[in-house]
DRENDO-1510 file (C-alpha; in Angstrom, 1 decimal, always signed):
<recs>
REC; n; res; u; v; w
REC; 1; MET; +19.9; +31.6; -18.1 .
REC; 2; PRO; +19.5; +34.7; -20.1 .
REC; 3; PRO; +19.5; +34.0; -23.8 .
REC; 4; THR; +22.7; +34.7; -25.7 .
REC; 5; ARG; +22.6; +36.6; -28.7 .
REC; 6; GLY; +22.7; +33.4; -30.8 .
REC; 7; ASP; +18.9; +32.5; -29.2 .
REC; 8; LEU; +17.8; +36.1; -30.3 .
REC; 9; ALA; +18.8; +35.6; -33.5 .
REC; 10; ALA; +17.0; +31.9; -33.4 .
REC; 11; ILE; +14.2; +33.5; -32.3 .
REC; 12; LEU; +13.3; +36.2; -35.1 .
REC; 13; ARG; +14.6; +33.1; -37.5 .
REC; 14; SER; +11.4; +30.9; -36.0 .
REC; 15; ARG; +8.9; +33.7; -37.4 .
REC; 16; VAL; +7.2; +35.0; -34.0 .
REC; 17; PRO; +5.8; +38.1; -34.9 .
REC; 18; LEU; +5.8; +39.9; -31.8 .
REC; 19; VAL; +9.4; +40.2; -28.9 .
REC; 20; VAL; +9.2; +41.5; -25.5 .
REC; 21; LEU; +12.6; +42.6; -23.9 .
REC; 22; GLU; +12.4; +43.9; -20.2 .
REC; 23; THR; +15.3; +45.7; -19.8 .
REC; 24; ARG; +16.4; +49.0; -18.2 .
REC; 25; ASP; +19.4; +49.1; -20.8 .
REC; 26; GLU; +17.7; +50.1; -24.0 .
REC; 27; ALA; +21.3; +51.2; -26.3 .
REC; 28; ARG; +22.7; +47.7; -25.2 .
REC; 29; ALA; +19.1; +46.3; -25.9 .
REC; 30; VAL; +18.9; +47.8; -29.5 .
REC; 31; ALA; +22.4; +47.2; -30.6 .
REC; 32; GLU; +21.6; +43.0; -29.3 .
REC; 33; VAL; +18.6; +43.5; -31.8 .
REC; 34; LEU; +21.0; +44.4; -34.6 .
REC; 35; GLN; +23.5; +41.7; -33.8 .
REC; 36; ALA; +21.2; +39.4; -34.0 .
REC; 37; ALA; +19.7; +40.7; -37.5 .
REC; 38; ARG; +22.8; +40.7; -38.9 .
REC; 39; ALA; +23.3; +36.9; -37.7 .
REC; 40; VAL; +19.8; +35.8; -39.9 .
REC; 41; ASN; +20.2; +34.9; -43.6 .
REC; 42; PRO; +19.8; +36.6; -45.3 .
REC; 43; PRO; +20.6; +39.7; -42.6 .
REC; 44; LEU; +17.4; +41.1; -41.4 .
REC; 45; PRO; +16.4; +45.4; -41.7 .
REC; 46; VAL; +16.3; +47.0; -39.0 .
REC; 47; PHE; +13.9; +50.4; -37.9 .
REC; 48; GLU; +13.8; +51.8; -34.3 .
REC; 49; TRP; +10.7; +53.8; -33.3 .
REC; 50; ALA; +10.5; +56.3; -30.3 .
REC; 51; ALA; +7.3; +58.9; -30.3 .
REC; 52; THR; +9.6; +61.5; -30.1 .
REC; 53; ARG; +11.2; +60.8; -33.0 .
REC; 54; GLY; +10.1; +59.0; -35.2 .
REC; 55; LEU; +10.6; +55.9; -37.0 .
REC; 56; LYS; +14.5; +55.9; -38.1 .
REC; 57; ARG; +16.5; +52.9; -40.3 .
REC; 58; ILE; +19.5; +51.6; -37.8 .
REC; 59; ASP; +21.1; +48.8; -39.5 .
REC; 60; VAL; +21.8; +51.2; -42.9 .
REC; 61; ASP; +22.1; +54.7; -42.4 .
REC; 62; LEU; +19.4; +57.1; -44.6 .
REC; 63; GLY; +19.1; +60.3; -42.8 .
REC; 64; ALA; +16.8; +61.7; -39.9 .
REC; 65; PRO; +13.9; +59.9; -38.7 .
REC; 66; GLN; +10.3; +60.1; -40.4 .
REC; 67; ALA; +8.6; +62.7; -38.0 .
REC; 68; PHE; +5.4; +61.8; -39.3 .
REC; 69; ASN; +5.3; +57.8; -37.9 .
REC; 70; ALA; +6.2; +59.6; -34.3 .
REC; 71; PRO; +2.5; +59.0; -33.0 .
REC; 72; PRO; +2.3; +55.6; -32.1 .
REC; 73; GLU; -1.0; +54.9; -34.2 .
REC; 74; LYS; +0.6; +56.5; -37.3 .
REC; 75; VAL; +3.6; +54.3; -37.6 .
REC; 76; LEU; +1.7; +51.1; -36.3 .
REC; 77; THR; -0.8; +52.0; -39.4 .
REC; 78; PHE; +2.1; +52.8; -41.5 .
REC; 79; LEU; +3.4; +49.3; -40.6 .
REC; 80; LEU; +0.6; +47.3; -41.7 .
REC; 81; ASP; +1.7; +47.6; -44.9 .
REC; 82; ALA; +5.8; +48.5; -44.3 .
REC; 83; MET; +8.9; +46.3; -45.2 .
REC; 84; PRO; +9.8; +43.2; -44.2 .
REC; 85; GLY; +12.4; +43.8; -41.4 .
REC; 86; VAL; +13.2; +44.3; -37.3 .
REC; 87; TYR; +10.8; +47.3; -35.8 .
REC; 88; VAL; +12.7; +47.7; -32.5 .
REC; 89; MET; +9.6; +49.9; -30.5 .
REC; 90; LEU; +11.1; +52.0; -27.5 .
REC; 91; ASP; +8.7; +52.6; -24.8 .
REC; 92; LEU; +5.3; +51.6; -26.3 .
REC; 93; HIS; +4.4; +49.8; -23.1 .
REC; 94; PRO; +2.0; +52.7; -22.0 .
REC; 95; TYR; -0.1; +52.7; -25.5 .
REC; 96; LEU; -0.9; +48.7; -25.1 .
REC; 97; THR; -3.9; +49.8; -23.3 .
REC; 98; GLU; -5.8; +51.6; -26.0 .
REC; 99; PRO; -8.1; +48.7; -27.6 .
REC; 100; THR; -7.5; +50.3; -31.2 .
REC; 101; LEU; -3.8; +50.0; -30.6 .
REC; 102; VAL; -3.5; +46.3; -29.5 .
REC; 103; ARG; -6.0; +45.2; -32.8 .
REC; 104; VAL; -3.5; +47.1; -35.7 .
REC; 105; ILE; -0.7; +45.1; -33.4 .
REC; 106; LYS; -2.5; +41.9; -33.2 .
REC; 107; ASP; -3.2; +42.5; -37.3 .
REC; 108; ILE; +0.5; +43.0; -37.9 .
REC; 109; CYS; +1.7; +39.6; -36.1 .
REC; 110; LEU; -1.5; +38.0; -37.5 .
REC; 111; GLY; -0.3; +38.9; -41.3 .
REC; 112; TYR; +3.3; +37.8; -40.6 .
REC; 113; ASP; +3.1; +35.1; -42.9 .
REC; 114; ALA; +2.5; +38.0; -46.0 .
REC; 115; ASN; +4.1; +40.2; -44.9 .
REC; 116; PRO; +7.3; +39.2; -42.2 .
REC; 117; ARG; +7.4; +41.8; -39.5 .
REC; 118; THR; +8.6; +41.3; -36.6 .
REC; 119; LEU; +8.0; +44.0; -33.7 .
REC; 120; VAL; +10.2; +44.4; -30.4 .
REC; 121; LEU; +8.9; +45.8; -27.7 .
REC; 122; VAL; +12.0; +47.0; -25.6 .
REC; 123; SER; +10.8; +48.7; -22.0 .
REC; 124; ASN; +11.9; +48.6; -18.7 .
REC; 125; GLU; +8.5; +46.4; -17.8 .
REC; 126; VAL; +5.7; +45.2; -20.6 .
REC; 127; GLU; +2.7; +43.6; -19.4 .
REC; 128; LEU; +0.7; +42.6; -22.7 .
REC; 129; PRO; -2.5; +42.6; -23.3 .
REC; 130; GLU; -4.3; +38.9; -23.0 .
REC; 131; GLU; -5.0; +39.2; -26.9 .
REC; 132; LEU; -1.1; +39.7; -27.6 .
REC; 133; SER; +0.5; +37.9; -24.8 .
REC; 134; TYR; -0.2; +34.4; -26.6 .
REC; 135; LEU; +1.7; +35.6; -29.9 .
REC; 136; ALA; +4.9; +37.2; -28.0 .
REC; 137; ALA; +8.2; +35.5; -26.8 .
REC; 138; ARG; +10.4; +37.0; -23.9 .
REC; 139; VAL; +13.5; +37.4; -23.6 .
REC; 140; GLN; +16.1; +38.6; -20.9 .
REC; 141; LEU; +18.7; +40.7; -21.7 .
REC; 142; ALA; +22.1; +39.0; -20.8 .
REC; 143; TYR; +24.0; +40.7; -18.3 .
REC; 144; PRO; +27.2; +42.2; -18.5 .
REC; 145; ASP; +29.6; +39.1; -17.8 .
REC; 146; VAL; +32.8; +39.6; -15.5 .
REC; 147; ALA; +34.8; +40.6; -18.6 .
REC; 148; GLU; +32.7; +43.5; -19.5 .
REC; 149; ARG; +32.3; +44.5; -16.2 .
REC; 150; ARG; +36.3; +44.7; -15.7 .
REC; 151; ALA; +36.2; +46.5; -18.6 .
REC; 152; ILE; +34.2; +49.3; -18.0 .
REC; 153; VAL; +35.3; +49.6; -14.6 .
REC; 154; ASP; +39.3; +50.0; -16.6 .
REC; 155; GLU; +37.5; +52.7; -18.4 .
REC; 156; VAL; +35.6; +54.8; -15.6 .
REC; 157; ALA; +39.6; +54.7; -14.0 .
REC; 158; ARG; +40.7; +55.7; -17.7 .
REC; 159; GLU; +38.3; +58.8; -17.0 .
REC; 160; TRP; +39.3; +59.4; -13.4 .
REC; 161; VAL; +42.7; +59.6; -15.4 .
REC; 162; ALA; +42.0; +61.7; -17.7 .
REC; 163; GLN; +39.8; +64.4; -15.5 .
REC; 164; THR; +42.7; +64.3; -12.6 .
REC; 165; GLY; +46.0; +63.7; -14.1 .
REC; 166; THR; +46.2; +60.9; -10.9 .
REC; 167; ALA; +46.2; +56.9; -11.0 .
REC; 168; VAL; +43.2; +55.5; -9.5 .
REC; 169; ARG; +45.0; +53.7; -6.4 .
REC; 170; ALA; +43.9; +50.2; -6.7 .
REC; 171; ASP; +44.7; +46.7; -6.0 .
REC; 172; GLU; +43.9; +43.7; -8.5 .
REC; 173; ALA; +41.8; +42.5; -4.7 .
REC; 174; SER; +39.8; +45.0; -4.4 .
REC; 175; VAL; +38.8; +46.1; -8.1 .
REC; 176; ALA; +38.3; +42.4; -8.8 .
REC; 177; MET; +35.8; +42.5; -5.3 .
REC; 178; LEU; +34.1; +45.3; -6.8 .
REC; 179; VAL; +33.6; +43.5; -10.4 .
REC; 180; GLU; +31.9; +40.9; -8.7 .
REC; 181; ASN; +29.6; +43.1; -6.6 .
REC; 182; LEU; +28.3; +44.7; -10.1 .
REC; 183; ALA; +26.9; +41.0; -10.9 .
REC; 184; GLY; +23.4; +41.2; -12.0 .
REC; 185; LEU; +23.4; +45.2; -13.2 .
REC; 186; ALA; +23.0; +46.4; -17.1 .
REC; 187; VAL; +25.5; +48.0; -18.6 .
REC; 188; THR; +25.0; +51.8; -18.0 .
REC; 189; ASP; +24.3; +50.7; -14.0 .
REC; 190; VAL; +28.0; +49.2; -13.9 .
REC; 191; ARG; +29.4; +51.7; -15.1 .
REC; 192; ARG; +27.1; +54.2; -12.7 .
REC; 193; LEU; +28.1; +52.3; -9.4 .
REC; 194; ALA; +31.8; +52.2; -10.9 .
REC; 195; ARG; +31.9; +55.7; -11.2 .
REC; 196; THR; +30.2; +56.0; -7.7 .
REC; 197; ALA; +33.2; +54.0; -6.0 .
REC; 198; ILE; +36.1; +55.2; -8.0 .
REC; 199; PHE; +35.9; +59.0; -8.5 .
REC; 200; HIS; +34.7; +58.9; -4.3 .
REC; 201; ASP; +38.2; +59.4; -3.4 .
REC; 202; GLY; +39.9; +58.0; -6.5 .
REC; 203; ALA; +40.8; +54.8; -4.9 .
REC; 204; VAL; +39.6; +51.4; -5.2 .
REC; 205; THR; +39.2; +49.5; -1.4 .
REC; 206; PRO; +37.1; +46.9; -0.2 .
REC; 207; ALA; +35.3; +49.8; +2.0 .
REC; 208; ASP; +34.0; +50.4; -1.5 .
REC; 209; VAL; +31.7; +47.4; -1.5 .
REC; 210; PRO; +29.1; +48.5; +1.1 .
REC; 211; LEU; +28.8; +51.6; -0.9 .
REC; 212; VAL; +28.4; +50.0; -4.3 .
REC; 213; ALA; +26.0; +46.9; -2.5 .
REC; 214; LYS; +23.5; +49.6; -0.9 .
REC; 215; ALA; +23.5; +51.2; -3.9 .
REC; 216; LYS; +23.1; +48.2; -6.2 .
REC; 217; TYR; +20.2; +47.2; -3.6 .
REC; 218; GLU; +18.4; +50.7; -4.2 .
REC; 219; LEU; +18.4; +50.2; -7.8 .
REC; 220; LEU; +16.5; +46.6; -7.6 .
REC; 221; ASP; +14.4; +47.3; -4.5 .
REC; 222; ARG; +11.6; +45.3; -4.8 .
REC; 223; GLY; +8.9; +47.6; -2.7 .
REC; 224; GLY; +9.0; +46.2; +0.9 .
REC; 225; VAL; +9.4; +42.9; +0.8 .
REC; 226; LEU; +13.5; +42.9; +0.7 .
REC; 227; THR; +15.3; +45.7; +2.9 .
REC; 228; PHE; +19.0; +46.4; +3.1 .
REC; 229; GLU; +20.3; +46.5; +7.0 .
REC; 230; TYR; +22.9; +49.1; +6.9 .
REC; 231; ASP; +24.9; +48.3; +9.9 .
REC; 232; PRO; +24.8; +44.4; +10.6 .
REC; 233; ALA; +26.7; +43.9; +14.0 .
REC; 234; GLY; +29.6; +42.7; +14.5 .
REC; 235; VAL; +31.1; +39.6; +16.2 .
REC; 236; ASP; +31.9; +41.3; +19.7 .
REC; 237; ASP; +28.5; +42.5; +20.3 .
REC; 238; LEU; +26.8; +38.6; +19.8 .
REC; 239; ALA; +27.8; +37.0; +23.0 .
REC; 240; GLY; +27.9; +33.1; +23.7 .
REC; 241; MET; +26.6; +31.2; +20.2 .
REC; 242; SER; +30.8; +29.4; +20.0 .
REC; 243; ARG; +29.6; +26.8; +17.5 .
REC; 244; VAL; +27.3; +29.3; +15.6 .
REC; 245; LYS; +30.5; +31.3; +15.1 .
REC; 246; GLU; +32.6; +28.4; +14.2 .
REC; 247; TRP; +30.4; +26.7; +11.6 .
REC; 248; LEU; +30.2; +30.1; +9.9 .
REC; 249; ASP; +34.8; +30.7; +10.4 .
REC; 250; ILE; +35.4; +27.6; +9.0 .
REC; 251; ARG; +32.8; +28.3; +6.0 .
REC; 252; ARG; +33.6; +31.3; +4.7 .
REC; 253; ALA; +36.5; +30.5; +2.3 .
REC; 254; ALA; +34.6; +28.4; +0.5 .
REC; 255; PHE; +31.6; +30.9; +0.6 .
REC; 256; ASP; +33.8; +33.9; -0.6 .
REC; 257; GLY; +35.7; +32.1; -3.3 .
REC; 258; SER; +38.9; +31.8; -2.2 .
REC; 259; ALA; +38.6; +28.0; -2.2 .
REC; 260; PRO; +36.7; +27.0; -4.9 .
REC; 261; GLU; +37.0; +23.4; -4.4 .
REC; 262; LEU; +34.3; +23.3; -1.9 .
REC; 263; ASP; +30.6; +23.9; -2.1 .
REC; 264; PRO; +29.4; +27.3; -0.4 .
REC; 265; PRO; +27.8; +27.0; +2.4 .
REC; 266; ARG; +24.1; +27.5; +1.5 .
REC; 267; GLY; +22.5; +28.5; +5.2 .
REC; 268; ILE; +21.2; +27.8; +8.6 .
REC; 269; LEU; +18.1; +27.2; +10.9 .
REC; 270; LEU; +18.7; +28.7; +14.2 .
REC; 271; LEU; +15.5; +27.2; +16.6 .
REC; 272; GLY; +15.4; +28.7; +20.1 .
REC; 273; VAL; +13.9; +30.8; +22.7 .
REC; 274; GLN; +13.3; +34.2; +22.3 .
REC; 275; GLY; +15.1; +36.6; +23.0 .
REC; 276; CYS; +18.0; +34.9; +23.3 .
REC; 277; GLY; +20.2; +36.0; +20.0 .
REC; 278; LYS; +19.1; +34.4; +16.8 .
REC; 279; SER; +18.0; +37.8; +14.8 .
REC; 280; LEU; +21.8; +39.0; +16.4 .
REC; 281; ALA; +23.3; +35.7; +15.2 .
REC; 282; ALA; +21.8; +36.4; +11.5 .
REC; 283; LYS; +23.7; +40.1; +11.5 .
REC; 284; VAL; +26.5; +38.8; +12.9 .
REC; 285; ALA; +26.5; +36.1; +9.7 .
REC; 286; SER; +27.4; +38.8; +7.2 .
REC; 287; LYS; +30.5; +40.6; +9.3 .
REC; 288; VAL; +31.7; +37.0; +9.5 .
REC; 289; LEU; +30.5; +36.3; +5.5 .
REC; 290; GLY; +32.2; +39.5; +4.6 .
REC; 291; VAL; +28.8; +40.2; +2.3 .
REC; 292; PRO; +26.1; +42.8; +2.5 .
REC; 293; LEU; +23.3; +41.4; +4.3 .
REC; 294; LEU; +19.2; +41.8; +2.8 .
REC; 295; ARG; +16.1; +41.7; +5.5 .
REC; 296; MET; +13.3; +39.1; +3.7 .
REC; 297; ASP; +9.7; +39.8; +5.6 .
REC; 298; LEU; +7.9; +37.1; +4.1 .
REC; 299; ALA; +4.8; +38.9; +5.3 .
REC; 300; ALA; +5.1; +41.2; +3.2 .
REC; 301; VAL; +4.6; +38.8; +0.1 .
REC; 302; HIS; +1.4; +37.7; +0.7 .
REC; 303; ASP; -1.2; +39.6; -1.0 .
REC; 304; LYS; -4.8; +39.6; -1.8 .
REC; 305; TYR; -4.9; +38.9; -5.4 .
REC; 306; VAL; -4.0; +35.3; -7.0 .
REC; 307; GLY; -0.6; +35.0; -8.0 .
REC; 308; GLU; +0.2; +38.3; -6.7 .
REC; 309; SER; +2.1; +37.0; -3.4 .
REC; 310; GLU; +4.3; +34.3; -5.5 .
REC; 311; ARG; +5.1; +37.1; -8.4 .
REC; 312; ARG; +6.2; +39.2; -5.2 .
REC; 313; LEU; +8.4; +36.0; -3.6 .
REC; 314; ARG; +9.8; +35.1; -7.0 .
REC; 315; GLU; +10.8; +38.9; -8.1 .
REC; 316; SER; +12.3; +39.2; -4.0 .
REC; 317; LEU; +14.1; +35.8; -4.3 .
REC; 318; ALA; +15.7; +36.9; -7.9 .
REC; 319; THR; +16.4; +40.4; -6.6 .
REC; 320; ALA; +18.6; +38.4; -3.5 .
REC; 321; GLU; +20.6; +36.2; -6.1 .
REC; 322; VAL; +21.6; +39.6; -7.7 .
REC; 323; MET; +22.6; +40.9; -4.9 .
REC; 324; SER; +24.9; +38.1; -3.9 .
REC; 325; PRO; +27.1; +37.3; -2.4 .
REC; 326; CYS; +25.2; +37.9; +0.2 .
REC; 327; VAL; +23.1; +37.1; +3.4 .
REC; 328; VAL; +19.7; +36.6; +3.2 .
REC; 329; TRP; +18.0; +37.4; +7.0 .
REC; 330; ILE; +14.7; +35.9; +7.5 .
REC; 331; ASP; +13.2; +36.6; +11.2 .
REC; 332; GLU; +10.6; +34.5; +12.4 .
REC; 333; ILE; +10.0; +32.3; +9.7 .
REC; 334; GLU; +7.0; +30.0; +11.3 .
REC; 335; LYS; +5.0; +33.3; +10.5 .
REC; 336; GLY; +6.0; +34.3; +6.5 .
REC; 337; LEU; +5.4; +30.6; +6.3 .
REC; 338; ALA; +2.2; +29.6; +8.3 .
REC; 339; THR; -0.9; +28.2; +6.1 .
REC; 340; SER; -4.4; +28.4; +6.3 .
REC; 341; ASP; -7.9; +26.9; +4.6 .
REC; 342; GLY; -9.2; +30.6; +3.7 .
REC; 343; ASP; -6.2; +32.2; +1.3 .
REC; 344; ALA; -7.0; +29.8; -2.1 .
REC; 345; GLY; -4.2; +28.1; -1.9 .
REC; 346; SER; -1.5; +31.2; -1.8 .
REC; 347; SER; +0.1; +30.1; +1.5 .
REC; 348; GLN; +0.6; +26.8; -0.2 .
REC; 349; ARG; +1.8; +28.2; -3.5 .
REC; 350; VAL; +4.1; +30.5; -1.8 .
REC; 351; LEU; +5.9; +27.8; +0.1 .
REC; 352; GLY; +6.2; +25.6; -2.8 .
REC; 353; THR; +7.7; +28.6; -4.5 .
REC; 354; PHE; +10.5; +29.2; -1.7 .
REC; 355; LEU; +11.1; +25.3; -0.8 .
REC; 356; THR; +12.2; +24.6; -3.8 .
REC; 357; TRP; +14.2; +28.0; -4.2 .
REC; 358; LEU; +15.9; +26.8; -1.2 .
REC; 359; ALA; +16.6; +23.5; -2.6 .
REC; 360; GLU; +17.9; +24.7; -6.0 .
REC; 361; ARG; +19.2; +28.6; -6.3 .
REC; 362; ASP; +22.8; +28.5; -7.8 .
REC; 363; GLY; +24.1; +31.6; -6.3 .
REC; 364; ARG; +26.2; +32.8; -3.2 .
REC; 365; VAL; +23.1; +33.7; -1.3 .
REC; 366; PHE; +23.2; +32.2; +2.5 .
REC; 367; VAL; +19.8; +31.9; +4.1 .
REC; 368; VAL; +19.8; +32.4; +7.8 .
REC; 369; ALA; +16.6; +31.7; +9.0 .
REC; 370; THR; +14.9; +32.2; +12.5 .
REC; 371; ALA; +12.4; +30.8; +14.7 .
REC; 372; ASN; +10.8; +30.7; +18.3 .
REC; 373; ASP; +7.7; +28.1; +17.3 .
REC; 374; ILE; +9.0; +24.7; +16.3 .
REC; 375; SER; +4.9; +23.5; +16.0 .
REC; 376; ARG; +4.6; +25.8; +13.0 .
REC; 377; LEU; +6.9; +25.2; +10.5 .
REC; 378; PRO; +6.4; +22.8; +7.7 .
REC; 379; PRO; +8.3; +19.6; +8.0 .
REC; 380; GLU; +9.1; +20.2; +4.5 .
REC; 381; LEU; +11.6; +23.3; +5.6 .
REC; 382; ILE; +13.6; +20.9; +8.4 .
REC; 383; ARG; +14.7; +18.3; +5.9 .
REC; 384; LYS; +18.4; +18.2; +5.2 .
REC; 385; GLY; +19.2; +19.7; +1.8 .
REC; 386; ARG; +17.1; +23.2; +2.7 .
REC; 387; PHE; +20.1; +24.5; +5.3 .
REC; 388; ASP; +23.3; +23.1; +6.2 .
REC; 389; GLU; +22.5; +22.8; +9.8 .
REC; 390; THR; +20.0; +23.2; +12.7 .
REC; 391; PHE; +20.8; +25.4; +15.5 .
REC; 392; PHE; +19.2; +25.8; +19.1 .
REC; 393; VAL; +19.4; +28.8; +20.9 .
REC; 394; ASP; +19.2; +28.0; +24.3 .
REC; 395; LEU; +18.6; +30.2; +27.2 .
REC; 396; PRO; +21.8; +32.1; +28.1 .
REC; 397; THR; +24.5; +30.0; +30.6 .
REC; 398; PRO; +26.3; +32.0; +33.0 .
REC; 399; GLU; +29.4; +32.6; +31.5 .
REC; 400; VAL; +27.4; +33.9; +28.4 .
REC; 401; ARG; +25.2; +36.2; +30.7 .
REC; 402; ALA; +28.7; +37.8; +32.3 .
REC; 403; GLN; +29.3; +38.6; +28.4 .
REC; 404; VAL; +25.4; +39.8; +28.0 .
REC; 405; PHE; +25.7; +42.7; +31.0 .
REC; 406; ARG; +29.3; +43.2; +30.1 .
REC; 407; ILE; +28.0; +44.3; +26.4 .
REC; 408; HIS; +25.4; +46.1; +27.7 .
REC; 409; ALA; +26.2; +48.0; +30.6 .
REC; 410; GLY; +29.6; +49.0; +28.4 .
REC; 411; SER; +28.0; +50.0; +25.3 .
REC; 412; ARG; +25.9; +52.6; +28.2 .
REC; 413; GLY; +29.3; +53.5; +30.1 .
REC; 414; ILE; +28.3; +51.3; +33.3 .
REC; 415; ALA; +31.4; +50.6; +35.0 .
REC; 416; LEU; +31.1; +47.3; +36.5 .
REC; 417; ASP; +33.7; +44.9; +38.2 .
REC; 418; ASP; +34.4; +41.0; +37.9 .
REC; 419; ALA; +32.7; +40.4; +41.4 .
REC; 420; ALA; +29.7; +42.6; +40.4 .
REC; 421; VAL; +28.8; +40.9; +37.0 .
REC; 422; HIS; +29.7; +37.4; +38.5 .
REC; 423; ALA; +26.9; +38.2; +41.3 .
REC; 424; LEU; +24.7; +39.2; +38.7 .
REC; 425; ALA; +25.2; +36.7; +35.9 .
REC; 426; LEU; +24.1; +34.1; +38.8 .
REC; 427; ALA; +21.2; +36.3; +39.9 .
REC; 428; THR; +19.8; +36.1; +36.5 .
REC; 429; GLU; +19.4; +32.1; +35.7 .
REC; 430; GLY; +16.6; +31.4; +33.8 .
REC; 431; PHE; +16.9; +35.1; +31.4 .
REC; 432; SER; +16.9; +35.7; +28.4 .
REC; 433; GLY; +19.5; +38.3; +26.4 .
REC; 434; ALA; +17.0; +40.3; +25.8 .
REC; 435; GLU; +15.7; +40.6; +29.4 .
REC; 436; ILE; +19.4; +40.8; +30.5 .
REC; 437; GLU; +19.6; +44.3; +28.2 .
REC; 438; GLN; +15.9; +45.5; +29.2 .
REC; 439; VAL; +17.1; +45.2; +33.5 .
REC; 440; VAL; +20.6; +47.3; +32.3 .
REC; 441; VAL; +18.1; +49.9; +30.5 .
REC; 442; SER; +16.0; +50.0; +33.7 .
REC; 443; ALA; +18.6; +49.9; +35.9 .
REC; 444; ALA; +19.4; +53.0; +33.9 .
REC; 445; TYR; +16.4; +54.9; +34.4 .
REC; 446; ALA; +16.4; +54.0; +37.9 .
REC; 447; ALA; +19.5; +56.0; +38.6 .
REC; 448; HIS; +18.7; +58.4; +36.0 .
REC; 449; ALA; +15.3; +59.0; +39.1 .
REC; 450; ASP; +17.4; +58.4; +41.8 .
REC; 451; GLY; +19.8; +61.2; +40.8 .
REC; 452; GLY; +23.5; +59.3; +40.3 .
REC; 453; THR; +24.4; +56.6; +38.3 .
REC; 454; VAL; +24.2; +52.5; +37.2 .
REC; 455; THR; +25.6; +50.8; +40.5 .
REC; 456; ALA; +25.0; +47.0; +40.5 .
REC; 457; GLN; +22.8; +47.3; +43.1 .
REC; 458; HIS; +20.7; +49.6; +40.9 .
REC; 459; LEU; +20.3; +45.9; +38.2 .
REC; 460; LEU; +20.0; +43.9; +40.9 .
REC; 461; ARG; +16.7; +45.4; +42.1 .
REC; 462; GLU; +15.7; +45.1; +38.6 .
REC; 463; VAL; +16.9; +41.5; +38.7 .
REC; 464; SER; +14.7; +40.8; +41.1 .
REC; 465; ALA; +11.3; +43.0; +40.1 .
REC; 466; THR; +11.2; +40.9; +36.8 .
REC; 467; ARG; +9.9; +37.4; +35.7 .
REC; 468; PRO; +12.3; +36.1; +32.5 .
REC; 469; LEU; +9.8; +34.0; +30.0 .
REC; 470; SER; +11.5; +30.8; +31.1 .
REC; 471; VAL; +9.0; +31.3; +33.9 .
REC; 472; VAL; +6.2; +33.4; +32.7 .
REC; 473; MET; +5.6; +30.2; +29.9 .
REC; 474; ALA; +7.9; +27.4; +31.5 .
REC; 475; GLU; +5.8; +25.2; +30.1 .
REC; 476; GLN; +6.2; +25.9; +26.2 .
REC; 477; VAL; +10.3; +27.0; +26.6 .
REC; 478; GLU; +10.8; +23.2; +28.7 .
REC; 479; ALA; +9.0; +21.4; +25.7 .
REC; 480; LEU; +10.8; +23.4; +23.3 .
REC; 481; ARG; +14.4; +22.6; +24.9 .
REC; 482; GLN; +13.0; +19.0; +25.1 .
REC; 483; TRP; +12.4; +18.8; +21.6 .
REC; 484; ALA; +15.7; +20.2; +20.5 .
REC; 485; ARG; +18.1; +18.3; +22.8 .
REC; 486; ALA; +17.9; +15.3; +20.3 .
REC; 487; ARG; +17.5; +17.0; +17.1 .
REC; 488; THR; +19.4; +19.9; +17.1 .
REC; 489; VAL; +22.9; +21.4; +16.9 .
REC; 490; PRO; +23.4; +23.0; +20.0 .
REC; 491; ALA; +24.3; +26.6; +19.2 .
REC; 492; ASP; +27.1; +26.9; +22.1 .
</recs>
């Protein structure tokens, strides 16, 4: 949990000489420090420094900043003999690579007993040198709560009224949804995205949620591990998987908060034959639950430097929680969690970090993981508690194959009557959904070469020319089906 204002006051009372406060919300951070310093008995004087302005006392008005203390080396040297108090240093982190400045900061910290001065470093990201890290306490600024976010949205709505003379069109449910999706952001970002939603069309509607989610993700992007899926598939795009769809639909109320007495679902693992729609089902899950979809590439987590892989994973998981409510889709999870003996234990640590998060996360983050090779999945991942259910996605039945033909033919403007669809479904025994889609694509190429439109004959010729995976790798596919038969829930 982020610390409260009382926690920050306790840190100031505990005689910690160096505090690191990482945040993009600089104004809120300074305000929190001021409030914490006033809560100490007796209250502590508070000074603020910026390289562009110099040093200024901010708990009382003593006039303009001391401009001669603008350069960091001058202000830190001045602080060696300055009066006791709290000194908020804005964006000092670029200078922390200079040995002389590091030494001066260390002297200030080590001299605390003789002259109690607390340095508070405020910046978006602060990496302390080793010789300072043991002297410091790190504080995470609390994000605005529901009431604060609602107040900001109301303030932005008043701005719209003042500028346009018209009221914001909104209903209470849409406003509540907007406020919920602004969770986990700094005050400035909450205000910016609220303006994006309201000033776009003068209304707050459910259509604003995807817009805000995209902008929120772009603010939190962590460099390639998580990607935002801008246009997930709809339920009608997924043939079959009736049990998965029903399972998701039953739990939607628990996930969206309309049934608070129920525990929200945590996630599902989809095992099955390649090309049978597991990835598409992950996309459909976000549509059913009505939340944004994030794709996590676990392979992109791995880094050659010791500890870096775990850090990147922790940051990405934290981003997913800030984006909640959302669906996180992990495709071919067995590849991302594969371990080896030659990586100094990094893969095992990544696996441990991920499993702990799966079991202990608090936010409404629904995980959909897919896997093709059961032999490469760590046993710890499959046990109950990591996922709510494990579904097996088998090769499609004739009825599902007919649906797949209708979906892919219809999306390409190919007219097929019921008799043709029935014949194609019977002819494609053992085909996966991906292979049926490729039959339709190849038939379109063939028809174009013939100078005509696609017919059932074009499709049947492509079926005859295709050797599906269930034939090419019959032993492996059958072994997977045998393993899943008594261990998983059929997706259909």
